[in-house]
BAVOKE-351507 format. One record per residue (C-alpha): x, y, z; residue in one letter. Coordinates in nm, 4 decimals. Layout:
REC        c1        c2        c3  residuo
REC         X         Y         Z        a
...
//
This chain:
REC        c1        c2        c3  residuo
REC    0.0000    0.0000    0.0000        x
REC    0.1422    0.3387   -0.0990        x
REC    0.1609    0.6016    0.1755        x
REC   -0.0430    0.9207    0.1499        x
REC    0.1805    1.1527    0.3486        x
REC    0.5600    1.1880    0.3207        x
REC    0.7399    1.3675    0.6035        x
REC    1.0721    1.4825    0.4574        x
REC    1.3711    1.5483    0.6844        x
REC    1.6995    1.6831    0.5349        x
REC    1.9998    1.6351    0.7662        x
REC    2.3546    1.7653    0.7353        x
REC    2.5666    1.7936    1.0490        x
REC    2.2472    1.7787    1.2554        x
REC    2.2605    1.4150    1.3698        x
REC    2.2380    1.5197    1.7359        x
REC    1.9002    1.6872    1.6721        x
REC    1.7637    1.3898    1.4809        x
REC    1.8586    1.1533    1.7626        x
REC    1.6343    1.3594    1.9928        x
REC    1.3303    1.3830    1.7635        x
REC    1.3078    1.0851    1.5293        x
REC    1.2224    0.8107    1.7815        x
REC    0.9440    1.0228    1.9357        x
REC    0.8019    1.1142    1.5938        x
REC    0.7969    0.7516    1.4791        x
REC    0.6483    0.6175    1.8026        x
REC    0.3764    0.8819    1.8352        x
REC    0.2609    0.8426    1.4743        x
REC    0.2769    0.4634    1.4574        x
REC   -0.1017    0.4376    1.4279        x
REC   -0.0620    0.5922    1.0793        x
REC    0.2239    0.3630    0.9780        x
REC    0.0520    0.2447    0.6602        x
REC   -0.0465    0.5992    0.5591        x
REC    0.2732    0.7872    0.6436        x
REC    0.6413    0.7588    0.5575        x
REC    0.9325    0.9430    0.7185        x
REC    1.2068    1.0047    0.4604        x
REC    1.5474    1.1115    0.5931        x
REC    1.7915    1.2575    0.3386        x
REC    2.1382    1.2261    0.4905        x
REC    2.3871    1.4796    0.3488        x
REC    2.6692    1.3936    0.5948        x
REC    3.0084    1.2962    0.4564        x
REC    3.0648    1.0101    0.7024        x
REC    2.8635    0.6944    0.7775        x
REC    2.7847    0.7618    1.1429        x
REC    2.4257    0.8796    1.0999        x
REC    2.3435    0.6188    0.8379        x
REC    2.4773    0.3389    1.0602        x
REC    2.2761    0.4674    1.3580        x
REC    1.9553    0.4775    1.1539        x
REC    1.9984    0.1289    1.0116        x
REC    2.0976   -0.0256    1.3430        x
REC    1.8310    0.1499    1.5535        x
REC    1.5243    0.1312    1.3285        x
REC    1.5484   -0.2098    1.1622        x
REC    1.1750   -0.2832    1.1780        x
REC    1.0690    0.0651    1.0664        x
REC    1.3004    0.0529    0.7663        x
REC    1.1871   -0.2958    0.6732        x
REC    0.8219   -0.1910    0.6725        x
REC    0.8878    0.1282    0.4729        x
REC    0.7720    0.3491    0.7587        x
REC    1.1240    0.5011    0.7713        x
REC    1.3301    0.5520    0.4579        x
REC    1.6908    0.6675    0.5049        x
REC    1.8562    0.7973    0.1873        x
REC    2.2224    0.8906    0.1353        x
REC    2.2686    1.1987   -0.0814        x
REC    2.5610    1.4205   -0.1763        x
REC    2.7106    1.6644    0.0734        x
REC    2.6199    2.0320    0.0242        x
REC    2.8991    2.2873    0.0609        x
REC    2.7679    2.5328    0.1539        x
REC    2.4412    2.4090    0.2984        x
REC    2.1469    2.5258    0.0889        x
REC    1.7887    2.4867    0.2115        x
REC    1.6297    2.4902   -0.1341        x
REC    1.8624    2.2288   -0.2805        x
REC    1.8341    2.0117    0.0275        x
REC    1.4544    2.0140    0.0285        x
REC    1.4269    1.9488   -0.3459        x
REC    1.6186    1.6222   -0.3057        x
REC    1.3003    1.4423   -0.1983        x
REC    1.1426    1.4695   -0.5425        x
REC    1.2922    1.1323   -0.6356        x
REC    1.2517    0.9646   -0.2964        x
REC    0.8902    1.0032   -0.1823        x
REC    0.5866    0.7916   -0.2626        x
REC    0.3162    0.9886   -0.0824        x
REC    0.0585    1.2104   -0.2517        x
REC    0.1479    1.4832    0.0014        x
REC    0.4898    1.6385    0.0624        x
REC    0.5488    1.7773    0.4112        x
REC    0.8774    1.9393    0.5174        x
REC    1.0142    1.8552    0.8607        x
REC    1.3446    1.9795    0.9989        x
REC    1.5662    1.7550    1.2097        x
REC    1.4742    1.9489    1.5258        x
REC    1.0961    1.9417    1.4625        x
REC    0.8421    1.7221    1.6386        x
REC    0.5134    1.6195    1.4789        x
REC    0.2200    1.5042    1.6915        x
REC   -0.0337    1.2384    1.5900        x
REC   -0.3040    1.5060    1.6071        x
REC   -0.1154    1.7064    1.3435        x
REC   -0.0788    1.4033    1.1212        x
REC   -0.4510    1.3249    1.1464        x
REC   -0.5298    1.6880    1.0716        x
REC   -0.3191    1.6793    0.7528        x
REC   -0.4779    1.3524    0.6375        x
REC   -0.8287    1.4866    0.7085        x
REC   -0.7586    1.8108    0.5205        x
REC   -0.6278    1.6092    0.2278        x
REC   -0.9422    1.3982    0.2293        x
REC   -1.1511    1.7164    0.2161        x
REC   -0.9478    1.9299   -0.0251        x
REC   -0.7535    1.6721   -0.2245        x
REC   -0.4766    1.8337   -0.4267        x
REC   -0.6094    2.1846   -0.3713        x
REC   -0.4528    2.2594   -0.0332        x
REC   -0.1320    2.4128    0.0951        x
REC   -0.0677    2.4106    0.4699        x
REC    0.1822    2.6426    0.6356        x
REC    0.2534    2.5160    0.9876        x
REC    0.3884    2.8511    1.1057        x
REC    0.2953    2.9316    1.4652        x
REC    0.3087    3.3079    1.4109        x
REC    0.6347    3.3559    1.6028        x
REC    0.9342    3.4313    1.3779        x
REC    1.2427    3.2316    1.4641        x
REC    1.0730    2.9570    1.6655        x
REC    1.1528    2.6883    1.4043        x
REC    0.8017    2.6471    1.2625        x
REC    0.8050    2.8772    0.9584        x
REC    0.9955    2.6254    0.7466        x
REC    0.7237    2.3635    0.7715        x
REC    0.5053    2.3464    0.4587        x
REC    0.2681    2.0756    0.3345        x
REC    0.1388    2.0646   -0.0240        x
REC    0.0494    1.8143   -0.2974        x
REC    0.3545    1.6139   -0.4022        x
REC    0.3008    1.6805   -0.7727        x
REC    0.2893    2.0565   -0.7083        x
REC    0.6011    2.0287   -0.4921        x
REC    0.7797    1.8527   -0.7776        x
REC    0.6699    2.0986   -1.0464        x
REC    0.7245    2.4202   -0.8474        x
REC    0.9833    2.3231   -0.5889        x
REC    1.2186    2.5362   -0.3873        x
REC    1.4334    2.7930   -0.5669        x
REC    1.7786    2.6374   -0.5990        x
REC    1.9218    2.9623   -0.7324        x
REC    1.8341    3.1533   -0.4183        x
REC    2.1030    3.2358   -0.1676        x
REC    2.1465    2.9405    0.0706        x
REC    1.9173    3.0510    0.3534        x
REC    1.6049    3.2562    0.4320        x
REC    1.2657    3.2951    0.2620        x
REC    1.2851    2.9531    0.0919        x
REC    0.9505    2.8325    0.2255        x
REC    0.7787    3.1663    0.1585        x
REC    0.8950    3.1564   -0.2028        x
REC    0.7607    2.8019   -0.2358        x
REC    0.4231    2.9146   -0.1001        x
REC    0.3982    3.2192   -0.3290        x
REC    0.5121    3.0234   -0.6346        x
REC    0.2665    2.7413   -0.5634        x
REC   -0.0220    2.9855   -0.5160        x
REC    0.0741    3.1474   -0.8458        x
REC    0.0913    2.8095   -1.0194        x
REC   -0.2514    2.6959   -0.8948        x
REC   -0.4951    2.9785   -0.8207        x
REC   -0.7493    2.7318   -0.6758        x
REC   -0.5331    2.6295   -0.3807        x
REC   -0.6684    2.6838   -0.0319        x
REC   -0.4021    2.8391    0.1904        x
REC   -0.4350    2.6784    0.5345        x
REC   -0.2776    2.8501    0.8338        x
REC   -0.2958    2.8557    1.2130        x
REC   -0.4076    3.2197    1.2341        x
REC   -0.5906    3.4525    0.9931        x
REC   -0.3770    3.5432    0.6934        x
REC   -0.0892    3.3272    0.8111        x
REC    0.2658    3.4282    0.7221        x
REC    0.1390    3.5893    0.4015        x
REC   -0.0077    3.8670    0.6143        x
REC    0.2329    3.8416    0.9091        x
REC    0.5186    3.9306    0.6738        x
REC    0.4611    4.2989    0.5951        x
REC    0.6738    4.2800    0.2802        x
REC    0.4757    3.9818    0.1510        x
REC    0.1433    4.1414    0.2395        x
REC    0.2436    4.4581    0.0505        x
REC    0.3557    4.2504   -0.2474        x
REC    0.0222    4.0706   -0.2626        x
REC   -0.1673    4.3972   -0.2252        x
REC    0.0340    4.5598   -0.5039        x
REC   -0.0244    4.2617   -0.7313        x
REC   -0.3922    4.2298   -0.6433        x
REC   -0.3429    3.8717   -0.5220        x
REC   -0.6120    3.7204   -0.3035        x
REC   -0.6132    3.3688   -0.1622        x
REC   -0.8678    3.1441   -0.0002        x
REC   -0.7532    3.1196    0.3612        x
REC   -0.8703    2.8467    0.5980        x
REC   -0.7648    2.8769    0.9635        x
REC   -0.7188    2.5527    1.1608        x
REC   -0.5985    2.4781    1.5135        x
REC   -0.2269    2.4440    1.5856        x
REC   -0.2092    2.0902    1.7240        x
REC    0.1631    2.0851    1.8032        x
REC    0.2404    1.9376    2.1409        x
REC    0.6195    1.9852    2.1482        x
REC    0.8092    2.2905    2.0270        x
REC    1.1166    2.2647    1.7996        x
REC    1.4492    2.2197    1.9745        x
REC    1.6396    2.5269    1.8561        x
REC    1.4273    2.8421    1.8725        x
REC    1.5825    3.1809    1.7914        x
REC    1.4834    3.5384    1.8562        x
REC    1.2466    3.6852    1.6004        x
REC    1.5047    3.9301    1.4611        x
REC    1.7872    3.6804    1.4237        x
REC    1.8193    3.7308    1.0472        x
REC    1.8558    4.1066    1.0742        x
REC    2.1079    4.0646    1.3566        x
REC    2.3452    3.8948    1.1125        x
REC    2.4519    4.0999    0.8110        x
REC    2.4859    3.7994    0.5827        x
REC    2.1542    3.6398    0.6835        x
REC    1.9813    3.9749    0.6469        x
REC    2.1245    4.0160    0.2964        x
REC    2.0166    3.6625    0.2053        x
REC    1.6686    3.7361    0.3342        x
REC    1.6408    4.0565    0.1317        x
REC    1.7833    3.9062   -0.1870        x
REC    1.5712    3.5914   -0.1777        x
REC    1.2572    3.7855   -0.0944        x
REC    1.3108    4.0429   -0.3697        x
REC    1.3976    3.7696   -0.6224        x
REC    1.0841    3.5776   -0.5300        x
REC    0.8669    3.8868   -0.5660        x
REC    1.0261    3.9707   -0.9019        x
REC    0.9615    3.6212   -1.0363        x
REC    0.6045    3.6090   -0.9093        x
REC    0.5093    3.9655   -1.0017        x
REC    0.2914    4.0122   -1.3084        x
REC    0.3206    4.3914   -1.3293        x
REC    0.6275    4.5164   -1.5169        x
REC    0.6926    4.8131   -1.2857        x
REC    0.6841    4.5879   -0.9819        x
REC    0.9258    4.3438   -1.1442        x
REC    1.1749    4.6227   -1.2111        x
REC    1.1555    4.7479   -0.8540        x
REC    1.2095    4.4046   -0.7032        x
REC    1.4926    4.3272   -0.9439        x
REC    1.6644    4.6457   -0.8281        x
REC    1.6174    4.5470   -0.4624        x
REC    1.7644    4.2024   -0.5311        x
REC    2.0718    4.3478   -0.7009        x
REC    2.1290    4.5834   -0.4106        x
REC    2.0970    4.3056   -0.1529        x
REC    2.3360    4.0706   -0.3301        x
REC    2.6147    4.3301   -0.3053        x
REC    2.5697    4.3268    0.0713        x
REC    2.5885    3.9464    0.0733        x
REC    2.9204    3.9522   -0.1118        x
REC    3.0623    4.2174    0.1202        x
REC    2.9653    4.0084    0.4245        x
REC    3.1674    3.7054    0.3087        x
REC    3.5352    3.6305    0.2780        x
REC    3.6930    3.5370   -0.0580        x
REC    3.6675    3.1590   -0.0117        x
REC    3.3136    3.1815    0.1275        x
REC    3.1982    3.4001   -0.1630        x
REC    3.3400    3.1511   -0.4128        x
REC    3.1609    2.8570   -0.2457        x
REC    2.8381    3.0510   -0.2042        x
REC    2.8009    3.1721   -0.5615        x
REC    2.9653    2.8969   -0.7682        x
REC    2.9779    2.5224   -0.8022        x
REC    3.3043    2.3571   -0.7047        x
REC    3.5601    2.4445   -0.9780        x
REC    3.6912    2.1493   -1.1756        x
REC    4.0499    2.2487   -1.0941        x
REC    4.2423    2.4950   -0.8748        x
REC    4.2263    2.8656   -0.9502        x
REC    4.4990    2.9679   -1.1994        x
REC    4.7752    3.1853   -1.0612        x
REC    4.7827    3.5529   -1.1505        x
REC    5.0670    3.6713   -1.3730        x
REC    5.2219    4.0039   -1.2723        x
REC    5.2836    4.0881   -1.6375        x
REC    4.9264    4.0316   -1.7519        x
REC    4.5807    4.1738   -1.6845        x
REC    4.3241    3.9105   -1.5722        x
REC    3.9924    3.8915   -1.7571        x
REC    3.6492    3.8368   -1.6008        x
REC    3.3465    3.7661   -1.8180        x
REC    2.9985    3.6157   -1.8003        x
REC    2.9043    3.4040   -2.1024        x
REC    2.5926    3.2309   -2.2258        x
REC    2.6014    3.0576   -2.5637        x
REC    2.8324    3.2968   -2.7513        x
REC    3.0310    2.9933   -2.8615        x
REC    3.1222    3.1008   -3.2138        x
REC    3.3017    3.4154   -3.0974        x
REC    3.4979    3.2738   -2.8046        x
REC    3.8067    3.1337   -2.9798        x
REC    3.8804    3.4634   -3.1556        x
REC    3.7940    3.6501   -2.8351        x
REC    4.0442    3.4443   -2.6355        x
REC    4.3177    3.4860   -2.8959        x
REC    4.2628    3.8607   -2.9142        x
REC    4.3018    3.9164   -2.5401        x
REC    4.5942    3.6769   -2.5177        x
REC    4.7729    3.8788   -2.7897        x
REC    4.7357    4.2076   -2.5989        x
REC    4.8708    4.0714   -2.2717        x
REC    4.5617    3.9520   -2.0861        x
REC    4.5119    3.6464   -1.8685        x
REC    4.4248    3.4320   -1.6904        x
REC    4.0570    3.4177   -1.7895        x
REC    3.7827    3.3685   -1.5290        x
REC    3.4600    3.2965   -1.7170        x
REC    3.1203    3.2493   -1.5541        x
REC    2.9388    3.0085   -1.7836        x
REC    2.5656    3.0557   -1.7336        x
REC    2.4660    2.7108   -1.8618        x
REC    2.5765    2.7501   -2.2242        x
REC    2.4441    2.4810   -2.4590        x
REC    2.8078    2.4076   -2.5515        x
REC    3.0056    2.4481   -2.2266        x
REC    3.2726    2.7161   -2.2356        x
REC    3.5185    2.4644   -2.0920        x
REC    3.4849    2.2623   -2.4123        x
REC    3.5213    2.5671   -2.6363        x
REC    3.8245    2.7063   -2.4503        x
REC    4.0135    2.4060   -2.3049        x
REC    4.3186    2.6106   -2.2055        x
REC    4.5220    2.6088   -1.8845        x
REC    4.4750    2.9807   -1.8273        x
REC    4.0937    2.9621   -1.8630        x
REC    3.8828    2.8724   -1.5588        x
REC    3.5064    2.8386   -1.6001        x
REC    3.2757    2.8862   -1.3041        x
REC    2.9181    2.7596   -1.2934        x
REC    2.6860    2.9860   -1.0910        x
REC    2.4786    2.8215   -0.8226        x
REC    2.3046    3.1385   -0.7048        x
REC    2.0855    3.3857   -0.8888        x
REC    2.0022    3.4508   -1.2515        x
REC    2.1769    3.6597   -1.5152        x
REC    1.9316    3.9422   -1.4599        x
REC    1.9982    3.9856   -1.0884        x
REC    2.3442    3.8405   -1.0484        x
REC    2.5626    3.8955   -1.3545        x
REC    2.7651    4.1699   -1.1876        x
REC    2.7436    3.9918   -0.8511        x
REC    2.8956    3.6777   -1.0036        x
REC    3.1788    3.8859   -1.1449        x
REC    3.2386    4.0678   -0.8175        x
REC    3.2313    3.7408   -0.6226        x
REC    3.4842    3.5898   -0.8637        x
REC    3.7052    3.8992   -0.8413        x
REC    3.6859    3.8912   -0.4630        x
REC    3.7933    3.5261   -0.4640        x
REC    4.1061    3.5777   -0.6744        x
REC    4.2153    3.9428   -0.6807        x
REC    4.4195    4.1251   -0.4169        x
REC    4.3331    4.4838   -0.3368        x
REC    4.4543    4.7258   -0.6025        x
REC    4.4920    4.4673   -0.8814        x
REC    4.3718    4.5784   -1.2248        x
REC    4.1266    4.3591   -1.4166        x
REC    3.9262    4.3624   -1.7372        x
REC    3.5478    4.3055   -1.7158        x
REC    3.3896    4.2446   -2.0558        x
REC    3.1276    4.0502   -2.2496        x
REC    3.2072    3.7789   -2.5017        x
REC    3.1136    3.9912   -2.8029        x
REC    3.3368    4.2827   -2.6951        x
REC    3.6937    4.3191   -2.8221        x
REC    3.8814    4.5962   -2.6393        x
REC    4.1678    4.7469   -2.8393        x
REC    4.4734    4.9397   -2.7223        x
REC    4.5275    5.2606   -2.9250        x
REC    4.8868    5.3109   -3.0368        x
REC    4.9189    5.6201   -2.8161        x
REC    4.8775    5.3954   -2.5107        x
REC    5.1214    5.1254   -2.6164        x
REC    5.0735    4.7724   -2.7411        x
REC    4.9327    4.5797   -2.4460        x
REC    4.6718    4.6119   -2.1753        x
REC    4.9592    4.6279   -1.9288        x
REC    5.0680    4.9523   -2.0960        x
REC    4.7189    5.0918   -2.0411        x
REC    4.7368    4.9950   -1.6743        x
REC    5.0698    5.1776   -1.6364        x
REC    4.9271    5.4887   -1.8028        x
REC    4.6120    5.4812   -1.5906        x
REC    4.8101    5.4305   -1.2706        x
REC    5.0426    5.7169   -1.3594        x
REC    4.7361    5.9375   -1.4132        x
REC    4.6002    5.8423   -1.0717        x
REC    4.2992    5.6628   -1.2207        x
REC    4.1059    5.3707   -1.0705        x
REC    3.9262    5.2828   -1.3901        x
REC    3.9537    5.3397   -1.7646        x
REC    3.6518    5.4339   -1.9791        x
REC    3.5531    5.2556   -2.2977        x
REC    3.3132    5.3098   -2.5855        x
REC    3.1269    5.0401   -2.7782        x
REC    3.1704    5.0510   -3.1541        x
REC    2.9129    4.8364   -3.3344        x
REC    3.0964    4.6567   -3.6122        x
REC    2.9302    4.6386   -3.9530        x
REC    2.9886    4.4311   -4.2671        x
REC    3.1110    4.5648   -4.5963        x
REC    2.8599    4.6596   -4.8651        x
REC    2.8648    4.3247   -5.0450        x
REC    2.5504    4.1370   -4.9476        x
REC    2.5909    3.8326   -4.7241        x
REC    2.2938    3.6407   -4.8610        x
REC    2.3457    3.3380   -4.6364        x
REC    2.4521    3.5259   -4.3273        x
REC    2.8093    3.5846   -4.2089        x
REC    3.0528    3.2977   -4.1881        x
REC    3.1329    3.2817   -3.8183        x
REC    3.4888    3.1682   -3.8774        x
REC    3.5674    3.4973   -4.0499        x
REC    3.3369    3.7445   -3.8761        x
REC    3.6347    3.9593   -3.7723        x
REC    3.7183    4.0152   -4.1384        x
REC    3.3616    4.0561   -4.2645        x
REC    3.2529    4.2987   -3.9917        x
REC    3.5438    4.5412   -4.0239        x
REC    3.3635    4.8769   -4.0493        x
REC    3.1568    5.1038   -3.8299        x
REC    2.9141    5.3914   -3.8650        x
REC    3.0566    5.7446   -3.8777        x
REC    2.7635    5.9612   -3.9746        x
REC    2.6126    6.2519   -3.7845        x
REC    2.3367    6.3330   -4.0301        x
REC    1.9637    6.2953   -3.9689        x
REC    1.7198    6.4086   -3.7037        x
REC    1.8973    6.3591   -3.3707        x
REC    1.6348    6.5313   -3.1539        x
REC    1.4995    6.2155   -2.9904        x
REC    1.8471    6.0731   -2.9381        x
REC    1.9725    6.3906   -2.7737        x
REC    1.6684    6.3977   -2.5429        x
REC    1.7030    6.0351   -2.4333        x
REC    1.7743    6.0121   -2.0588        x
REC    2.0170    5.7226   -2.0940        x
REC    2.2208    5.9040   -2.3585        x
REC    2.2332    6.2224   -2.1500        x
REC    2.3385    6.0220   -1.8447        x
REC    2.6102    5.8427   -2.0377        x
REC    2.7732    6.1227   -2.2358        x
REC    2.6231    6.4519   -2.1280        x
REC    2.7181    6.7247   -2.3766        x
REC    2.9246    6.4717   -2.5722        x
REC    2.6166    6.2853   -2.6945        x
REC    2.6989    6.3638   -3.0604        x
REC    2.9993    6.1312   -3.0505        x
REC    2.7703    5.8470   -2.9506        x
REC    2.5079    5.9369   -3.2095        x
REC    2.7463    5.9242   -3.5036        x
REC    2.8581    5.5643   -3.4289        x
REC    2.5343    5.4211   -3.2852        x
REC    2.4420    5.1721   -3.5593        x
REC    2.1704    4.9989   -3.3573        x
REC    1.9844    5.3243   -3.3084        x
REC    2.0052    5.4092   -3.6770        x
REC    1.8911    5.0607   -3.7818        x
REC    1.6121    4.9919   -3.5316        x
REC    1.5661    5.3041   -3.3184        x
REC    1.6850    5.1294   -3.0002        x
REC    1.9084    5.3009   -2.7452        x
REC    2.1720    5.0866   -2.5731        x
REC    2.4253    5.2971   -2.3865        x
REC    2.7592    5.2828   -2.5688        x
REC    2.9711    5.3937   -2.2752        x
REC    3.1482    5.1175   -2.0791        x
REC    3.3950    5.0772   -1.7945        x
REC    3.6040    4.7788   -1.9073        x
REC    3.9244    4.8236   -1.7052        x
REC    3.9028    4.8625   -1.3272        x
REC    4.1294    4.8582   -1.0254        x
REC    3.9771    4.6102   -0.7825        x
REC    3.8786    4.7106   -0.4316        x
REC    3.6453    4.5209   -0.2029        x
REC    3.4055    4.8149   -0.1998        x
REC    3.3736    4.8176   -0.5795        x
REC    3.0267    4.8214   -0.7339        x
REC    3.0001    4.7279   -1.0998        x
REC    2.6924    4.8239   -1.3021        x
REC    2.4972    4.5312   -1.4498        x
REC    2.6067    4.6121   -1.8060        x
REC    2.9488    4.7585   -1.7118        x
REC    2.8094    5.1024   -1.8020        x
REC    2.9011    5.2476   -1.4641        x
REC    3.1197    5.1795   -1.1648        x
REC    3.1534    5.3069   -0.8135        x
REC    3.3557    5.2858   -0.4940        x
REC    3.2496    5.3935   -0.1473        x
REC    3.4361    5.7247   -0.1951        x
REC    3.3355    5.7602   -0.5619        x
REC    2.9735    5.6482   -0.6032        x
REC    2.9473    5.6987   -0.9790        x
REC    3.1404    5.7881   -1.2933        x
REC    3.1036    6.1356   -1.4469        x
REC    2.9886    6.1646   -1.8063        x
REC    3.2683    6.4077   -1.8955        x
REC    3.5270    6.1332   -1.8344        x
REC    3.4537    5.9925   -2.1794        x
REC    3.6583    6.2668   -2.3433        x
REC    3.9966    6.1242   -2.2521        x
REC    4.3189    6.0054   -2.4181        x
REC    4.2774    5.6934   -2.2031        x
REC    3.9541    5.5991   -2.3808        x
REC    3.9482    5.2348   -2.4931        x
REC    3.7547    5.1530   -2.8121        x
REC    3.5604    4.8269   -2.7896        x
REC    3.4678    4.6491   -3.1093        x
REC    3.1167    4.5158   -3.0507        x
REC    2.9968    4.2191   -3.2588        x
REC    2.6326    4.2134   -3.1515        x
REC    2.5233    4.2700   -3.5107        x
REC    2.7006    3.9536   -3.6258        x
REC    2.4304    3.7624   -3.4412        x
REC    2.1524    3.9866   -3.5648        x
REC    2.2471    3.9288   -3.9273        x
REC    2.2549    3.5504   -3.8810        x
REC    1.9253    3.3581   -3.8941        x
REC    2.0179    3.0878   -3.6415        x
REC    2.1524    3.3386   -3.3900        x
REC    1.8433    3.5571   -3.4337        x
REC    1.6206    3.2606   -3.3479        x
REC    1.8273    3.1822   -3.0387        x
REC    1.8163    3.5430   -2.9243        x
REC    1.4418    3.5601   -2.9868        x
REC    1.3974    3.2648   -2.7495        x
REC    1.6424    3.4181   -2.5038        x
REC    1.4555    3.7475   -2.4683        x
REC    1.1283    3.5715   -2.3855        x
REC    1.2722    3.4870   -2.0422        x
REC    1.1770    3.7494   -1.7850        x
REC    1.4783    3.6763   -1.5660        x
REC    1.7393    3.7603   -1.8278        x
REC    1.7576    4.1335   -1.8993        x
REC    1.6071    4.4513   -1.7619        x
REC    1.2902    4.5754   -1.9290        x
REC    1.4651    4.8316   -2.1511        x
REC    1.7284    4.5883   -2.2781        x
REC    1.4683    4.3179   -2.3345        x
REC    1.2531    4.5568   -2.5390        x
REC    1.5561    4.6620   -2.7451        x
REC    1.6590    4.3046   -2.8173        x
REC    1.3063    4.2101   -2.9177        x
REC    1.2987    4.5019   -3.1609        x
REC    1.6331    4.4046   -3.3081        x
REC    1.5622    4.0340   -3.3541        x
REC    1.2191    4.1100   -3.5000        x
REC    1.3601    4.3450   -3.7613        x
REC    1.3818    4.2651   -4.1305        x
REC    1.7443    4.2239   -4.2352        x
REC    1.6776    4.3588   -4.5839        x
REC    1.5328    4.6757   -4.4319        x
REC    1.8370    4.7031   -4.2067        x
REC    2.0601    4.6783   -4.5141        x
REC    1.8710    4.9586   -4.6833        x
REC    1.9214    5.1831   -4.3811        x
REC    2.2911    5.1005   -4.3619        x
REC    2.3451    5.1666   -4.7307        x
REC    2.2216    5.5228   -4.6847        x
REC    2.4729    5.5939   -4.4063        x
REC    2.8452    5.6658   -4.4063        x
REC    3.0687    5.3934   -4.2687        x
REC    3.4467    5.3749   -4.2424        x
REC    3.7065    5.1093   -4.1760        x
REC    3.7727    5.0628   -3.8083        x
REC    4.0832    5.2209   -3.6545        x
REC    4.1154    5.2262   -3.2748        x
REC    4.3245    5.5444   -3.2823        x
REC    4.0234    5.7510   -3.3904        x
REC    3.8537    5.7145   -3.0539        x
REC    4.1482    5.8139   -2.8367        x
REC    4.1618    6.1511   -3.0140        x
REC    3.9909    6.4130   -2.7901        x
REC    3.8639    6.5797   -3.1076        x
REC    3.6318    6.2843   -3.1562        x
REC    3.4225    6.4108   -2.8652        x
REC    3.4387    6.7698   -2.9762        x
REC    3.3615    6.7683   -3.3486        x
REC    3.1333    6.5114   -3.5083        x
REC    3.0795    6.4589   -3.8841        x
REC    2.7754    6.6413   -4.0175        x
REC    2.6901    6.8094   -3.6871        x
REC    2.9368    7.0917   -3.6152        x
REC    3.1303    7.3609   -3.7919        x
REC    3.4471    7.1745   -3.7052        x
REC    3.3419    6.8864   -3.9261        x
REC    3.5984    6.9506   -4.1983        x
REC    3.8935    6.9641   -3.9621        x
REC    3.7735    6.6579   -3.7761        x
REC    3.7166    6.4585   -4.0927        x
REC    4.0598    6.5426   -4.2246        x
REC    4.2206    6.4298   -3.9022        x
REC    4.0030    6.1186   -3.8831        x
REC    4.0689    6.0277   -4.2455        x
REC    4.4435    6.0613   -4.2040        x
REC    4.4329    5.8476   -3.8877        x
REC    4.2099    5.5806   -4.0353        x
REC    4.3176    5.5696   -4.3965        x
REC    4.6441    5.7408   -4.4456        x
REC    4.4833    5.8967   -4.7546        x
REC    4.3063    6.2211   -4.8297        x
REC    3.9626    6.0760   -4.8784        x
REC    3.7233    5.8460   -4.6916        x
REC    3.5273    5.5978   -4.8931        x
REC    3.1536    5.5814   -4.8478        x
REC    2.9868    5.2415   -4.8195        x
REC    2.6595    5.2258   -5.0007        x
//
């Protein structure tokens, strides 16, 4: 006979608690032995607990009343991952979480079985007493199939809000669930943040209040403010709560607000941990030791998802200009980065916490914290960005570092230059093996109505009065009308108080909260060849990107809207627009010339002088060719 109810107990380094609770729980509920199973997932690294279980409860194990299961050790411990383990180990129609220090009375068990008989698979019970920290909030009972399909969030930070997220996500997944609690409103109303979230989203639930039939309190109660008393636990609480609200919100404005709260909280979580702890918290165990830093090279940090075709050329480019080793966060690429770049100076890290949307910069900062000493320079870039060193700055990234250090700088600005193909039509899309040769030009055209571009808040924030320099090279705006800020901060001097903007568009330290827009007129400016349009002109890559931007947890609302516009565009129309604009062959020296930010083609009286200087720098001839 299959059991109806599965009590699920995850245990790691808590054998002492289980020894005090398990015998009482089994004995008191023995009248339900054919209806109930107790499943213990043992995460310990040694055999002590497993031996004790099998020697002490021979009859219970033989009957199936107790089911001990050995599972892999978690380092660090993670509530969501631990509680999801039971998906493959329970037989009951009802999942019920039970910590190692929890007791469950026979009256509670009968109550659960009776509620199941009345409500079937349309109930969710939260066994919270109403007192935060007393060890009861983590206890949740719900249909096993809903538990399997929704589950706990394994990408949350290891502790706090895991059961609340499960409840919210389950109520979102099945609007007909009855939320059963021990006092009106339960934790959904007791938690002010959750109550406000539900009010803002217009969420209502059917609430049934039942008696709390516990007879013995959990073993390890805490004070109600214990999470806020610990900086790391408080940050975990805030991040997990904001991430849960963002995922479960249906209103776009609410999503954006909660995403912002999550990103702010995750910075606090990183700051509250040491280098080794941050590495273990945010990433799976690396396949090999961290590569040693080379004093003569600049280390590279990047987050990658599926940009496989560009990576080999990307790696070679940065190796040639004195960069390495490479620390790459691989966000579950279809072809793993480790297979694409199987080199000794490349270490790939698999994130275990967060999503690209909330944690891209957090992953990078956690990786930097794990490997970089204070004051060490590093390059933070995307896989489709190729930073070049203008001849005035030398030949390597190390030369740029020396120049920046001599100038007393803590960071070096960059500007994205969208690379474009030559005029000959690429009927079948670009050949990825030669994209560097095919996409060898960029826009240099200041004509047209620039009123909307000049008025755009993001453009004004990025470049201030120098917005014309961005306008004349912004190919994506001229093709599709989208605005993606072209300013970047690729080269930074690491400090533990560093804050990196999600798209590397800004940077701050505790004594320098943001970057000024006038800094982008500088001889230290680094041009960054940007190959986004290679993907947009390729049918297969366009399909992949179209699928990518359907995921709400990937990009912010503005970036998502821009990508959707770009991938939906007609390539032939894009070609027509490009053919009407002036493009030139790429030369990195153009962008380190301060005149570039002072006089822009077609927009100022200084156009002639600027063009002559630009033409000489780019061509070495007296005339620029126009691509039609």
